[in-house]
VODREN-658733 format. One record per residue (C-alpha): residue in one letter; x, y, z. Coordinates in steps of 0.02 Angstrom, whole numbers, plus 32768, in hexadecimal, padded with zeros to 4 digits. Each point is the difference from the previous one (the first is absolute). Layout:
AXYZ ...
This chain:
MAB3618CE88AE T807D7F728015 R7FC97F607FA8 L80217F76807E H7FF57F487FD0 V7FEA7F888092 I80447F5B7FBD S7FCC7F5F8056 A80987F947FDD A7FB57F598031 T7FC57F897F79 R7FBE7F708069 P7F437FEF7FEC T7FE87FFA80BE S8079808C802C S7FE38063809F G805280907FA7 R7F67802F7F9B P7F9880378096 L8099805D8043 A801B80537F57 Q7F4980347FFD W8013804F80AC V80A280587FCB T7FA780427F64 E7F7080438069 Q80788053807A A805E80537F71 R7F5C80427FB9 L7FC9804080AA R80A5805A8018 G7FE380687F64 G808180487F8C F80087F627F98 D7FA07FBF7F6B V80057F498037 T7FF97F677F8F A7FFD7F4F8046 V80667F837F9B D7FFD7F458020 L80927F9E7FB6 A7F957F647FFF E7F8880567F87 I808F80437F96 A80397F4B7FED L80A9801E7FB0 P805B7F667FC0 F80B47FE98033 L8068807F7FA4 D7FEE7FD97F49 E803E809E7FAA P808D7FE57F82 E805480A88026 Y803C804F80A1 A7F7C8064805D S807080997FFB T7FE5800D7F43 G7F4580198014 N7FE57F947F65 Y7F767F898033 A7FCA7F717F8F H7F697FC88065 Q7F5C80588023 H80007FCA80B7 T80A5805E8016 R7FC1809B7FA4 D7F647FFF806F W80697FEC809F S807580897FC2 A7F7080797FE4 L7FB67FDB80AC V80A48019805C D803080977F97 S7F5A8054802B A802D800580BA D806180898058 A801E7F95809B F7FE17F538047 L7FD57FA2809D F80347F497FF6 V7F997F8D8070 M80707F688004 P80047F568054 M80997FAB8044 Y801B7F4B7FCF N80947FA08046 G805580A08038 G7FF4805E7F5B F7F9080527F81 T7FA77F957F81 A803C7FCB7F53 P7F6280417FA9 F801B80AB8050 K80B780087FC9 N7FCA7FC57F54 A7F81808E7FF3 I8086807D8031 D807D7FB77F84 F7F8A80107F6C L801F80BC8002 Y808B807A8022 N7FE780B67FCE E7F4B7FFE803A W803A7FEE80B6 K808F807D7FFA G7FF880958075 K7F587FD1804C P7FDF7FFD80BC V7FCF7F5A804E G7FC07FCF80AB L80087F4E8043 V7F7A7FA58062 S80387F4F8027 Y7FA67F74805A S80197F4F803A A7FAF7F7B806B G8093800A8078 P804380848076 T806D80637F84 G7F6E80417F9A G80667FE27F64 A80828084802B P808F7F917FC1 A7FAD7FF67F55 A7FED80BD7FF9 E80B780168031 M80327F847F79 L7F9D80637F7D L805280A88026 P80A07FE37F9A V7F957FCE7F6A L7F98809F800E T809C806B8014 R80507FAD7F69 L7F66802E7F9B G801280B58037 M7F627FFE8068 L7FF1806D809B P7FD57F928097 A7FA28053808E E8064800E80A0 R7F777FAB8065 S7FAC7F5A7FDC V7F787F95804E A80117F4A8035 V7F637F9F802E P80207F628066 G7F817F75801C I7F9B802A7F65 P7F8B7F688006 K7FBD803880A8 L7FD980AD7FBB I7F8D7FC57F75 G7F4A7FF58036 P7F557FF87FAF E800980BA7FDA G80AE7FF67FB5 F80A08042804E E7FF0803480B6 A808D807A8021 P80547FF480A9 E800C809E8068 G808380787FC0 L800F7FB67F51 A7FA0808E7FAD G807B807B804D E80957F9D7FC2 L7FB67FFA7F51 A7FDD80BB8007 G80BA801B801E V802C7F9B7F65 L7F7F805F7F9A D804980A4803F D80AE7FC77FCA V7FC07FCE7F53 A7FA180A47FEC E809B80648031 L806F7FA07F86 A7F7E80187F77 A7FF780BB8023 V80BE80107FF6 R80027F9D7F5F A7F76806D7FB5 A805C809F8033 E80A17FC17FB1 A7FA37FD97F5F V7FBF80B37FF8 T80AD804C8016 V804F7F967F77 
């Protein structure tokens, strides 16, 4: 079974992304075919990159990096639930990515972006794609953008608008297909 980590990329204490990430995690579990782990970057609490060597060496001086490495390495695929701030992805999210290198390589990734405005964070997701490609990750063809996030958070958590579950199912299908291809290639090597 594909080990999927759903990473909530927001670190603000009042982030609307956490309820969305919880909903995404539940949807992934309901879909089946994935062993799903929810990861909250705010709980990981990485400092700004403080490793003396390049991430590509895999030589980590700090326990927080070794822990982050083990967590990321244990996944076969990812869903990033990411906010857009000022038209881009957040510095803490980029920092978390930059701590590692080989742990990301060759792994499928789906993007779920959100914002308070009408774009749903799509510009931030588009901005992230070259970074993911540079790392050798396999971005899903489809993505999800959730506009007007504050209006979608209620007393029961995230209240998905009509059609969003279907859009997310498409991203999960893409990630599952990429993971299956990757697993098949690993067997033939």
